[in-house]
C-alpha positions in Angstrom: 5.2 -50.0 -20.4 6.9 -53.1 -18.9 10.2 -51.3 -18.9 9.0 -48.2 -17.0 7.2 -50.4 -14.5 10.4 -52.3 -13.9 12.4 -49.1 -13.5 10.1 -47.9 -10.7 10.4 -51.2 -8.8 14.2 -51.1 -9.3 14.3 -47.5 -7.9 12.1 -48.4 -4.9 14.2 -51.5 -4.1 17.5 -49.7 -4.4 16.2 -46.8 -2.3 15.0 -49.0 0.5 18.3 -50.9 0.7 20.3 -47.7 0.7 18.0 -46.0 3.3 18.3 -49.1 5.6 22.1 -49.0 5.3 22.8 -45.3 5.3 19.7 -43.4 6.2 17.7 -41.0 4.0 19.4 -37.6 4.3 22.8 -38.7 3.0 21.4 -40.2 -0.2 21.4 -38.4 -3.5 19.3 -39.1 -6.5 22.3 -40.0 -8.6 23.4 -42.6 -6.1 19.9 -44.2 -6.0 19.8 -44.3 -9.8 23.2 -45.9 -10.0 22.3 -48.6 -7.5 19.0 -49.2 -9.4 20.8 -49.3 -12.7 18.4 -46.7 -14.3 18.9 -43.3 -15.8 18.2 -40.2 -13.8 15.3 -39.3 -16.1 13.5 -42.4 -14.9 13.7 -41.2 -11.3 11.9 -37.9 -12.1 9.4 -39.7 -14.3 8.1 -41.5 -11.3 9.0 -39.2 -8.4 9.1 -35.4 -8.5 11.1 -35.2 -5.3 13.2 -37.5 -3.0 10.6 -37.0 -0.3 7.9 -38.5 -2.6 10.3 -41.5 -3.1 10.7 -41.9 0.6 6.9 -41.9 1.0 6.6 -44.6 -1.7 9.3 -46.7 0.0 7.4 -46.4 3.3 4.2 -47.5 1.6 5.8 -50.4 -0.2 7.4 -51.6 3.0 4.2 -51.3 5.0 2.2 -53.1 2.4 4.4 -56.1 2.8 4.7 -55.8 6.6 1.0 -55.3 7.1 0.3 -58.6 5.4 2.7 -60.4 7.7 1.2 -58.7 10.8 -2.3 -59.5 9.8 -1.4 -63.1 9.1 -0.1 -63.4 12.6 -2.5 -61.3 14.5 -5.6 -62.8 12.9 -4.6 -66.4 13.2 -6.4 -69.0 15.2 -3.7 -69.2 17.8 -4.3 -68.0 21.4 -3.9 -64.2 21.7 -0.6 -64.3 23.7 0.8 -66.8 21.3 0.1 -64.5 18.4 2.1 -61.8 20.1 4.9 -64.2 20.8 5.0 -65.2 17.1 5.2 -61.6 16.1 8.3 -61.1 18.3 9.9 -64.3 17.0 9.4 -63.4 13.4 10.7 -59.9 14.0 13.8 -61.4 15.6 14.2 -63.9 12.8 14.0 -61.1 10.2 16.7 -59.1 12.0 19.0 -62.2 12.3 18.5 -62.9 8.6 19.4 -59.3 7.7 22.5 -59.4 9.8 23.6 -62.7 8.2 23.1 -61.4 4.7 24.7 -58.0 5.0 26.7 -58.1 8.2 24.6 -55.5 10.1 21.3 -55.3 11.8 19.2 -52.9 9.7 16.6 -52.2 12.4 13.1 -51.1 11.6 12.7 -48.8 8.5 9.9 -47.0 10.2 11.7 -46.5 13.4 14.9 -45.4 11.7 13.0 -42.8 9.6 11.1 -41.6 12.6 14.3 -40.8 14.4 15.9 -39.2 11.3 13.0 -37.3 9.7 10.1 -36.7 12.1 11.2 -33.2 12.8 12.1 -32.4 9.2 9.2 -33.4 6.9 5.6 -33.3 7.9 4.2 -35.7 5.2 6.6 -38.5 6.3 5.9 -37.9 10.0 2.2 -38.2 9.4 2.6 -41.3 7.3 4.7 -43.0 10.0 2.2 -42.0 12.6 -0.5 -43.7 10.6 1.5 -46.9 10.4 2.3 -47.0 14.1 -1.3 -46.2 14.9 -2.4 -49.2 12.8 0.2 -51.5 14.5 -1.1 -50.4 17.9 -4.7 -51.1 16.8 -3.8 -54.6 15.7 -2.0 -55.3 19.0 -4.8 -53.8 20.9 -7.3 -56.2 19.4 -5.2 -59.2 20.4 -4.6 -57.8 24.0 -8.4 -57.2 24.3 -9.0 -60.9 23.4 -6.4 -62.0 26.0 -8.1 -59.6 28.5 -11.5 -61.2 27.9 -10.0 -64.6 28.5 -8.4 -63.5 31.7 -4.9 -64.1 30.4 -3.7 -60.5 31.1 -4.4 -57.9 33.7 -4.3 -54.5 32.1 -6.5 -51.5 32.8 -6.4 -50.0 29.3 -5.7 -52.4 26.4 -5.0 -49.6 24.0 -2.3 -48.0 26.2 -0.9 -51.5 26.8 -0.7 -52.0 23.1 1.2 -48.8 22.7 3.7 -50.0 25.3 4.1 -53.3 23.5 4.8 -51.7 20.2 7.1 -49.2 21.8 9.0 -52.1 23.5 9.3 -53.8 20.1 10.6 -50.7 18.4 13.0 -50.0 21.3 14.5 -53.4 21.4 14.9 -53.4 17.6 16.7 -50.0 18.0 19.0 -51.5 20.5 19.7 -54.5 18.3 20.6 -52.1 15.5 22.8 -49.9 17.8 24.7 -52.9 19.2 24.5 -54.8 15.9 23.3 -57.8 17.9 19.9 -59.4 17.3 20.2 -61.2 20.6 18.9 -58.0 22.1 15.5 -59.2 20.9 15.5 -62.4 22.9 13.9 -60.7 25.9 10.9 -59.4 24.0 8.6 -62.2 25.1 9.4 -62.2 28.8 9.2 -58.4 28.9 5.8 -58.5 27.2 4.5 -61.0 29.7 5.6 -58.8 32.6 4.3 -55.6 30.9 0.8 -57.2 30.4 0.9 -58.9 33.8 0.1 -62.1 32.0 -2.0 -64.6 33.9 -0.7 -67.7 32.1 0.9 -70.8 33.5 4.6 -71.1 32.6 4.0 -74.3 30.6 1.4 -72.5 28.5 3.6 -69.4 28.0 6.5 -71.5 26.8 4.5 -73.7 24.5 4.7 -73.2 20.7 
């Protein structure tokens, strides 16, 4: 049982790395199995189709990312500082990725949304659920900032959608230009987007 469990994890890890580097459509099962170091039979033991593998990769990645988002968004820091930490950790992750493999991988969810949202309904729905959850978490933080008078937004939920969209868009540009410096404007753009009512000294504090 330990060996089969290990094989599944190897397949998931290899698939995620290959999807981040090359995308989903160009990948074949044989290539994934070769990268994972497992026989083809192991693939079909765990996943009937490549689509089911993609869904498992998405779920695995979200399980890790959700923990990180919840750690940041539910911390005791001031609301706007939580958003800033989210941006900073996102930038740090993209910089680390570029340093290790030479390219900015971008966001797995954003990449798959662009590639597959018009091709496979189950993946599109799963990605929608993840982005909806991200928006909910950001909405909660913006609502707190709104109650404290730190931001001037009419609709916190729509503002949260804009913040998540900005984050995804800037990560996309970082990937396109292979330059994580594209993410350095996230914080200042967010302050402008939310019409933040904070003193410069407070906004710049860590």
